[in-house]
C-alpha positions as CSV (number, residue, x, y, z in Angstrom):
1,M,0.0,0.0,0.0
2,P,1.3,3.5,-0.7
3,A,2.7,5.0,2.5
4,N,0.4,7.0,4.8
5,L,-2.7,6.5,2.6
6,Q,-6.0,6.1,4.5
7,L,-8.3,3.6,2.8
8,P,-12.0,3.0,3.4
9,T,-12.6,0.3,6.1
10,F,-15.8,-1.1,4.5
11,P,-15.6,-3.8,1.8
12,M,-17.2,-3.3,-1.7
13,P,-19.6,-6.0,-2.8
14,E,-18.8,-7.3,-6.2
15,L,-22.4,-7.8,-7.2
16,I,-25.5,-5.9,-6.1
17,D,-28.9,-7.3,-7.1
18,S,-26.9,-9.6,-9.6
19,L,-25.5,-6.5,-11.3
20,P,-21.8,-5.5,-11.3
21,N,-20.9,-2.9,-8.7
22,I,-20.3,0.1,-11.0
23,S,-21.6,3.0,-9.0
24,G,-22.6,4.3,-5.6
25,Q,-19.3,5.0,-3.8
26,E,-18.0,7.9,-6.0
27,Q,-16.6,9.9,-3.0
28,A,-14.8,6.9,-1.5
29,V,-13.3,6.0,-4.9
30,L,-12.1,9.5,-5.4
31,A,-10.5,9.6,-1.9
32,V,-8.6,6.4,-2.7
33,V,-7.3,7.3,-6.2
34,Q,-6.5,11.0,-5.8
35,H,-3.1,10.7,-4.3
36,D,0.5,11.2,-5.4
37,K,2.2,8.5,-3.2
38,S,4.8,6.2,-4.8
39,I,3.5,2.9,-5.9
40,F,6.5,0.8,-7.1
41,L,9.5,2.9,-5.9
42,P,9.5,1.5,-2.3
43,T,9.7,-2.2,-3.5
44,T,11.4,-2.0,-6.9
45,D,14.5,-4.2,-7.4
46,I,15.8,-2.1,-10.3
47,R,18.8,0.1,-10.1
48,L,18.2,2.7,-12.8
49,E,21.9,3.6,-13.2
50,E,22.6,0.0,-14.3
51,V,20.0,-0.1,-17.0
52,T,20.5,0.9,-20.6
53,A,17.1,0.2,-21.9
54,A,13.8,-1.3,-20.7
55,F,10.5,-2.6,-22.1
56,A,7.0,-2.6,-20.7
57,I,4.3,-4.9,-22.1
58,T,0.6,-5.0,-21.5
59,L,-1.9,-7.8,-22.1
60,H,-5.3,-6.5,-23.1
61,M,-8.3,-8.8,-22.3
62,H,-11.9,-8.4,-23.3
63,Q,-15.1,-10.2,-23.9
64,P,-18.3,-8.3,-24.6
65,T,-21.6,-8.7,-22.7
66,I,-24.4,-9.7,-25.1
67,P,-28.2,-10.4,-24.7
68,A,-27.8,-14.0,-25.8
69,G,-28.6,-16.2,-22.8
70,K,-31.2,-19.0,-23.0
71,K,-33.9,-16.5,-22.1
72,G,-32.3,-13.5,-23.6
73,E,-30.4,-12.6,-20.4
74,Y,-27.1,-10.8,-20.5
75,I,-24.1,-13.2,-20.7
76,S,-20.5,-13.0,-21.6
77,N,-19.6,-13.7,-25.2
78,L,-17.2,-16.2,-23.7
79,Q,-20.1,-18.1,-22.2
80,Y,-21.8,-18.1,-25.6
81,M,-18.7,-19.5,-27.1
82,F,-18.7,-22.4,-24.7
83,E,-22.4,-23.0,-25.3
84,H,-22.1,-22.9,-29.1
85,P,-18.7,-24.5,-29.9
86,H,-19.4,-25.2,-33.5
87,E,-19.9,-21.5,-34.6
88,G,-16.9,-19.7,-36.0
89,D,-13.8,-20.0,-33.8
90,N,-15.9,-20.7,-30.7
91,H,-13.9,-23.9,-30.2
92,N,-11.2,-21.6,-28.8
93,A,-13.4,-20.8,-25.7
94,S,-11.4,-23.0,-23.3
95,A,-8.1,-21.6,-24.6
96,F,-9.4,-18.1,-24.1
97,A,-10.5,-18.9,-20.5
98,N,-7.1,-20.3,-19.8
99,C,-5.4,-17.2,-21.1
100,Y,-7.4,-15.0,-18.8
101,G,-5.9,-16.7,-15.7
102,R,-2.6,-18.1,-16.7
103,M,-0.5,-15.0,-16.0
104,A,-0.9,-15.8,-12.3
105,D,0.9,-19.1,-12.9
106,F,3.6,-17.5,-15.0
107,I,4.4,-14.8,-12.5
108,M,4.4,-17.1,-9.5
109,E,6.6,-19.6,-11.2
110,L,9.1,-17.0,-12.4
111,V,9.3,-15.3,-9.0
112,G,9.8,-18.7,-7.4
113,Q,12.8,-19.2,-9.7
114,G,14.3,-15.9,-8.5
115,K,13.5,-14.1,-11.7
116,H,12.1,-10.5,-11.9
117,P,9.2,-10.6,-14.4
118,R,7.0,-7.7,-15.2
119,I,3.5,-7.5,-16.8
120,M,0.8,-4.9,-17.1
121,L,-2.8,-6.1,-17.3
122,D,-5.8,-4.4,-19.0
123,Y,-9.1,-6.3,-18.4
124,S,-12.5,-4.7,-19.4
125,G,-15.3,-4.6,-16.9
126,N,-17.4,-6.7,-19.2
127,L,-14.8,-9.5,-19.0
128,L,-14.5,-9.3,-15.2
129,W,-18.3,-9.4,-14.7
130,G,-18.6,-12.2,-17.3
131,L,-16.1,-14.4,-15.5
132,R,-18.1,-14.1,-12.3
133,Q,-21.4,-14.8,-14.1
134,M,-19.9,-18.0,-15.6
135,G,-18.8,-19.2,-12.2
136,R,-15.2,-18.8,-13.1
137,G,-14.2,-17.3,-9.8
138,D,-11.1,-19.5,-10.0
139,I,-9.7,-17.2,-12.6
140,L,-10.5,-14.1,-10.6
141,D,-8.9,-15.7,-7.5
142,D,-5.7,-16.4,-9.4
143,L,-5.6,-12.8,-10.6
144,K,-6.3,-11.6,-7.1
145,R,-3.3,-13.5,-5.7
146,I,-0.8,-11.7,-8.0
147,T,-2.6,-8.4,-7.4
148,V,-2.7,-8.3,-3.6
149,D,0.0,-10.8,-2.4
150,P,3.1,-8.7,-1.5
151,T,5.2,-11.6,-2.8
152,Y,4.0,-11.1,-6.4
153,Q,2.3,-7.6,-6.5
154,P,5.5,-5.7,-7.3
155,Y,5.8,-7.5,-10.6
156,V,2.2,-6.8,-11.8
157,E,0.6,-3.5,-12.7
158,W,-3.1,-3.1,-13.6
159,L,-4.1,-0.4,-16.0
160,G,-7.5,1.3,-15.8
161,T,-9.8,1.3,-18.9
162,M,-13.3,2.1,-20.0
163,W,-15.6,-0.3,-18.2
164,S,-17.5,-1.5,-21.3
165,H,-14.6,-1.3,-23.8
166,A,-16.0,1.9,-25.4
167,V,-13.8,3.7,-27.9
168,V,-13.3,7.1,-26.5
169,P,-13.7,9.3,-29.6
170,S,-17.3,8.2,-30.3
171,T,-18.3,7.9,-26.7
172,P,-20.7,10.7,-25.6
173,I,-18.6,13.1,-23.7
174,P,-20.7,13.0,-20.4
175,D,-20.2,9.2,-20.4
176,I,-16.4,9.1,-20.6
177,K,-16.0,9.7,-16.9
178,L,-18.9,7.3,-16.1
179,H,-17.0,4.5,-17.8
180,I,-13.8,5.2,-16.0
181,Q,-15.5,5.5,-12.6
182,A,-17.5,2.3,-13.2
183,W,-14.3,0.3,-13.9
184,Q,-12.7,1.8,-10.7
185,H,-15.8,0.7,-8.6
186,H,-15.8,-2.8,-10.1
187,F,-12.0,-3.3,-9.7
188,A,-12.1,-2.2,-6.1
189,A,-15.0,-4.6,-5.4
190,I,-13.0,-7.6,-6.8
191,F,-9.5,-6.8,-5.8
192,G,-9.9,-4.3,-2.9
193,W,-9.2,-0.7,-2.1
194,E,-5.5,-1.1,-1.7
195,A,-5.2,-2.6,-5.2
196,L,-7.3,0.3,-6.6
197,A,-4.9,2.8,-5.0
198,R,-2.1,1.4,-7.1
199,V,-3.9,1.8,-10.5
200,K,-2.2,4.9,-12.0
201,G,-1.9,4.1,-15.7
202,F,-4.8,4.0,-18.3
203,S,-5.2,1.9,-21.4
204,P,-7.8,3.3,-23.9
205,P,-9.7,0.5,-25.7
206,E,-8.3,-0.1,-29.2
207,M,-5.6,2.5,-28.3
208,H,-8.2,4.9,-29.7
209,L,-7.3,8.5,-28.9
210,P,-9.8,11.3,-29.6
211,N,-8.4,14.1,-31.7
212,H,-11.4,16.5,-31.5
213,P,-10.1,19.2,-29.2
214,D,-13.1,19.1,-26.8
215,T,-13.3,15.4,-26.6
216,L,-9.6,15.0,-25.9
217,F,-9.7,17.7,-23.3
218,E,-12.6,16.1,-21.5
219,F,-10.9,12.7,-21.6
220,V,-7.7,14.0,-20.1
221,K,-9.7,16.0,-17.6
222,A,-11.6,12.9,-16.5
223,L,-8.3,10.9,-16.2
224,L,-6.7,13.6,-14.0
225,E,-9.7,14.0,-11.8
226,L,-10.0,10.3,-11.3
227,G,-6.4,9.9,-10.2
228,Y,-4.5,8.7,-13.3
229,R,-1.0,9.8,-13.9
230,W,-0.4,8.5,-17.4
231,L,-2.0,6.7,-20.4
232,L,-0.7,4.5,-23.2
233,V,-1.0,6.0,-26.7
234,Q,-0.3,4.6,-30.2
235,E,2.5,6.4,-31.8
236,H,0.5,7.2,-35.0
237,S,-2.3,8.7,-32.9
238,V,-0.2,11.6,-31.8
239,E,2.1,14.2,-33.4
240,T,4.5,16.9,-32.3
241,L,3.1,20.4,-31.6
242,T,4.4,21.3,-35.1
243,G,2.5,18.5,-36.7
244,H,5.3,16.1,-37.3
245,P,5.7,12.4,-36.4
246,L,7.3,11.7,-33.0
247,Q,11.1,11.4,-33.0
248,S,11.5,10.3,-29.4
249,Q,8.9,7.5,-29.1
250,Y,11.1,5.7,-26.5
251,L,10.8,8.5,-24.0
252,P,7.7,9.5,-22.1
253,H,5.8,12.4,-23.6
254,R,3.5,15.1,-22.2
255,L,0.2,14.9,-24.1
256,V,-1.3,18.4,-24.4
257,A,-5.0,18.8,-24.7
258,R,-6.4,22.2,-25.6
259,N,-10.2,22.6,-26.0
260,S,-12.2,25.0,-28.2
261,R,-12.2,27.6,-25.4
262,G,-8.5,27.7,-25.1
263,E,-8.2,25.8,-21.8
264,T,-5.2,23.5,-21.7
265,L,-4.4,20.3,-19.7
266,S,-1.7,17.7,-20.0
267,I,-1.0,14.2,-18.9
268,T,2.0,11.9,-19.3
269,A,1.9,9.5,-22.2
270,L,3.9,6.3,-22.8
271,V,4.1,5.6,-26.5
272,K,3.2,2.2,-27.9
273,T,5.4,1.7,-30.9
274,Q,4.6,0.1,-34.3
275,G,1.3,-1.5,-35.3
276,S,-1.3,-3.8,-33.7
277,D,0.2,-7.2,-34.6
278,T,-0.3,-9.4,-31.6
279,K,2.9,-11.2,-32.6
280,L,4.9,-8.3,-31.2
281,V,3.9,-9.2,-27.7
282,G,3.4,-12.9,-28.3
283,Q,7.1,-13.3,-29.4
284,M,8.4,-10.8,-26.8
285,Q,9.6,-8.4,-29.6
286,P,9.7,-5.5,-27.1
287,Y,12.4,-7.2,-25.2
288,Y,14.5,-7.8,-28.3
289,E,13.9,-4.3,-29.5
290,A,15.0,-2.9,-26.1
291,K,18.3,-4.8,-26.6
292,T,19.0,-2.5,-29.5
293,R,18.3,0.8,-27.6
294,S,20.4,2.8,-25.3
295,R,20.1,5.6,-22.7
296,Q,18.8,9.0,-23.8
297,Q,19.1,12.5,-22.5
298,L,15.9,13.8,-20.8
299,G,16.4,17.2,-19.1
300,Q,19.6,16.9,-17.1
301,V,19.4,13.1,-16.8
302,L,20.4,10.2,-18.9
303,I,17.7,7.6,-18.7
304,P,17.0,4.2,-20.2
305,S,14.9,4.1,-23.4
306,L,11.5,2.3,-22.9
307,V,9.9,0.1,-25.5
308,S,6.2,0.0,-24.8
309,Q,3.8,-2.5,-26.4
310,I,0.3,-3.9,-25.9
311,G,-1.4,-6.8,-27.4
312,D,-4.5,-9.0,-27.0
313,G,-3.6,-11.5,-24.3
314,E,-5.7,-14.3,-25.7
315,N,-6.4,-13.7,-29.3
316,G,-4.7,-15.7,-32.0
317,G,-2.4,-18.7,-32.2
318,V,0.7,-16.8,-31.3
319,M,-0.7,-15.6,-28.0
320,M,-2.4,-18.9,-27.2
321,N,0.6,-21.1,-28.1
322,E,3.9,-19.3,-28.5
323,F,3.7,-16.6,-25.9
324,P,4.2,-18.7,-22.8
325,A,7.5,-20.2,-24.0
326,A,8.7,-16.8,-25.3
327,F,7.8,-15.1,-22.0
328,F,9.8,-17.6,-19.9
329,R,12.7,-17.6,-22.4
330,A,13.1,-13.8,-22.2
331,W,13.3,-13.7,-18.4
332,D,15.7,-16.6,-18.4
333,E,17.9,-14.8,-20.9
334,M,17.8,-11.6,-18.8
335,A,18.8,-13.5,-15.7
336,Q,21.8,-15.0,-17.4
337,Q,23.0,-11.8,-19.1
338,G,22.7,-9.3,-16.2
339,G,20.6,-6.3,-15.7
340,S,21.4,-3.9,-18.6
341,V,18.0,-4.6,-20.3
342,V,15.1,-5.1,-17.9
343,G,11.3,-5.3,-17.9
344,L,9.4,-2.7,-16.1
345,T,5.8,-1.6,-15.5
346,G,4.8,1.9,-16.7
347,T,4.4,3.5,-13.3
348,E,7.6,1.9,-12.0
349,Y,9.5,3.4,-15.0
350,L,8.1,6.9,-14.4
351,E,8.8,6.8,-10.7
352,L,12.3,5.6,-11.3
353,I,13.2,8.3,-13.8
354,E,11.5,11.0,-11.7
355,A,13.4,9.9,-8.6
356,A,16.6,10.3,-10.7
357,G,15.7,14.0,-11.4
358,C,13.3,14.1,-14.4
359,T,10.0,15.9,-14.2
360,P,7.0,15.9,-16.6
361,L,8.1,19.3,-17.8
362,D,11.2,17.7,-19.2
363,Y,9.2,15.3,-21.4
364,P,8.8,16.1,-25.1
365,T,5.3,17.3,-25.9
366,C,2.7,15.9,-28.2
367,Q,-0.9,16.4,-29.2
368,A,-3.5,14.3,-30.9
369,V,-2.9,13.7,-34.6
370,G,-4.4,16.4,-36.9
371,Q,-4.7,19.1,-34.3
372,H,-1.7,21.1,-35.7
373,L,-3.9,21.9,-38.7
374,I,-6.6,23.3,-36.4
375,W,-4.2,25.4,-34.3
376,E,-2.6,26.8,-37.5
377,R,-6.0,28.3,-38.2
378,V,-7.1,29.2,-34.7
379,S,-4.9,31.3,-32.5
380,P,-4.6,29.8,-29.0
381,D,-4.6,33.3,-27.6
382,N,-8.1,34.0,-29.1
383,C,-9.7,30.6,-29.1
384,Q,-13.5,30.4,-29.5
385,P,-15.7,27.4,-30.1
386,E,-17.1,29.0,-33.3
387,A,-13.6,29.4,-34.7
388,V,-12.6,25.8,-34.0
389,T,-15.9,24.5,-35.5
390,H,-15.2,26.7,-38.6
391,A,-11.6,25.5,-38.9
392,I,-12.7,21.8,-38.7
393,A,-15.4,22.3,-41.3
394,E,-12.9,24.0,-43.6
395,L,-10.3,21.3,-43.2
396,Q,-12.8,18.6,-43.9
397,Q,-13.5,20.3,-47.2
398,T,-9.9,21.0,-48.2
399,H,-8.0,18.0,-46.7
400,P,-9.4,14.7,-47.9
401,N,-7.7,12.7,-45.1
402,F,-8.6,15.0,-42.3
403,H,-11.1,13.8,-39.8
404,M,-12.1,14.1,-36.1
405,D,-12.9,10.4,-35.6
406,G,-9.7,9.9,-33.5
407,A,-6.9,7.4,-34.3
408,S,-6.2,3.9,-33.1
409,W,-4.3,0.8,-33.9
410,T,-7.1,-0.3,-36.2
411,N,-7.0,2.7,-38.6
412,H,-8.1,0.4,-41.4
413,L,-11.5,0.4,-39.7
414,S,-13.9,3.3,-39.0
415,W,-15.7,3.3,-35.7
416,V,-18.2,5.8,-37.1
417,K,-18.9,5.4,-40.9
418,G,-21.6,2.9,-41.7
419,Y,-22.7,2.4,-38.1
420,E,-25.5,5.0,-37.8
421,N,-27.8,2.2,-36.8
422,V,-25.7,1.8,-33.6
423,L,-24.4,5.3,-33.1
424,T,-27.8,6.9,-33.3
425,P,-29.5,4.8,-30.6
426,M,-26.3,5.0,-28.6
427,N,-26.4,8.7,-28.5
428,Q,-30.2,8.7,-28.0
429,L,-29.9,6.4,-25.0
430,S,-27.1,8.5,-23.5
431,A,-29.1,11.7,-24.0
432,L,-32.2,10.1,-22.4
433,F,-30.0,8.8,-19.5
434,H,-28.7,12.3,-18.7
435,E,-32.1,13.9,-19.3
436,K,-33.6,11.7,-16.6
437,I,-30.6,11.5,-14.2
438,E,-29.1,15.0,-14.1
439,P,-32.1,16.8,-12.5
440,L,-32.3,14.1,-9.8
441,L,-28.6,14.4,-9.0
442,Q,-28.9,18.2,-8.8
443,V,-31.8,17.9,-6.4
444,E,-29.7,15.7,-4.2
445,L,-26.8,18.1,-4.2
446,K,-29.0,21.1,-3.4
447,S,-30.9,19.4,-0.6
448,E,-28.0,17.8,1.1
449,G,-25.1,20.0,0.3
450,C,-22.9,17.0,-0.5
451,L,-23.3,13.3,-1.0
452,S,-21.3,12.3,2.0
453,S,-23.3,14.4,4.5
454,N,-25.9,11.6,5.3
455,P,-24.3,8.2,5.3
456,N,-27.6,6.4,6.0
457,K,-29.3,7.7,2.9
458,E,-29.4,5.6,-0.2
459,W,-28.3,8.1,-2.8
460,L,-29.4,7.9,-6.4
461,T,-26.1,6.3,-7.7
462,Q,-26.6,3.5,-5.1
463,Q,-30.1,2.6,-6.2
464,S,-30.7,-0.5,-8.4
465,R,-32.7,1.5,-10.9
466,Y,-29.7,3.9,-11.5
467,R,-27.2,1.0,-11.7
468,E,-29.4,-0.8,-14.2
469,A,-29.9,2.3,-16.3
470,L,-26.1,3.1,-16.2
471,L,-25.3,-0.5,-17.1
472,H,-27.4,-0.4,-20.3
473,N,-26.0,3.0,-21.2
474,L,-22.4,1.7,-20.9
475,L,-23.1,-1.7,-22.5
476,L,-24.5,-0.1,-25.6
477,Q,-21.2,1.8,-26.1
478,T,-19.1,-1.5,-26.3
479,S,-16.9,-1.3,-29.4
480,C,-17.7,-4.9,-30.5
481,F,-21.1,-3.8,-31.7
482,R,-19.3,-1.9,-34.5
483,Y,-16.1,-3.8,-34.8
484,W,-17.7,-7.0,-36.0
485,G,-19.9,-5.4,-38.8
486,Q,-23.5,-5.4,-39.5
487,G,-25.7,-8.4,-38.6
488,V,-26.1,-10.1,-35.3
489,W,-23.8,-7.7,-33.5
490,T,-25.7,-4.6,-34.5
491,D,-28.9,-6.5,-33.6
492,Y,-27.5,-7.0,-30.1
493,A,-27.0,-3.2,-29.9
494,Q,-30.6,-2.5,-30.9
495,E,-31.8,-4.9,-28.2
496,I,-29.7,-3.3,-25.5
497,Y,-31.1,0.1,-26.6
498,R,-34.6,-1.1,-26.4
499,R,-34.1,-2.5,-22.8
500,G,-32.2,0.6,-21.7
501,E,-34.9,3.0,-23.0
502,S,-37.6,1.0,-21.3
503,I,-35.8,1.2,-17.9
504,L,-35.3,4.9,-18.2
505,K,-38.9,5.6,-19.2
506,T,-40.5,3.4,-16.6
507,A,-38.1,3.7,-13.6
508,F,-37.5,7.5,-13.7
């Protein structure tokens, strides 16, 4: 636990009325996550001055929630795969389930051998809930051991994410913070308050970074307000402030977000290099790339380069079959060759270099791709929403490749074009949710002064009707309902919308 951090004394139930715990303790969650205590520095076994380069890898895990149970109830797509093994690649269901829990075995075995492994984990809320629904508490228990046991915890870092795997650029702005908070609630309920206090990095689904100035600003604002110190970005989703590709992608950057009113925020970004090929992680390419890198100057300090990479932890033959041997082989080799190239977690790396004298102001700056063209036309000193809107419209007419859909590791796909039959109801449900909810929240705030003033009152966000409405709003924004194309997946989205609309109209 971070030193001198006071944590709530009450436990969080994982399920409430059979629904995942995704709301109701907003003030307690904020109190836990809004701190600047060191996480990995007190326990790290790395001596930075001995390291020339490092790598940090993240395993991304997700299964969507779908209305496909025997009576139309919500189930995990993983459960559907088990129940329909002859459809598509559903025969991989058992292999997928194994992948969700096996990192616990890997970490415990390597630590037992005296090795020093590192891994970062990114699990969607859908997946965590689905594992519990399926009765696979064994997987959650395995993950909990390497998350909370002090023998193994220093080798594992969890990254926050959007609860329902929503791609940020096309998520309604008021819901961005709700997704992030929902994941924090659910994670604390499964792994505990102390584990939540250690979650300081963020992994956007599909590495999809918004590039509209207002969406990016609200995203960064939500991350900072909810206690995050850094996020992972795809190198092609950002540019320098002069509009050029990054030249120092092996150093941490400071992502600058300016909105259409000229307000500016920034957050540290670690840059995921290259493309989305899962083979990069599956074959431990980041380790072998790190062996070709050296120390770099940052401010007044020479620091190790960091190769950052993320890949699906379960998807594809390489991850299923080749990754385990490659993972063990890399740590064996590092143990034999000494400590000049090491694995780190993102927060550990940042804490080490800042303890050595770096500050975020030393980091090279970047912004979301395409924004340089806007700020060429709109002076930051006289920034108005109308001017930004006009500049965007002009650029869309004069620059065929310019768009405000964001950028991700799947740039061959659009998360917007052709999906009006999902996006329209998604935005309608979000609008209805806030139309019904916001006035009630305002009444509570005005009548009580603050939500913590009466601990015996059941506040709106603690009520089952709110949690059920919120769940549907978040579920509808799951990226899978667009990623997999028209057909059964868009039909799922339409059904979620129908149920969500009914709840909002009858319960509020």
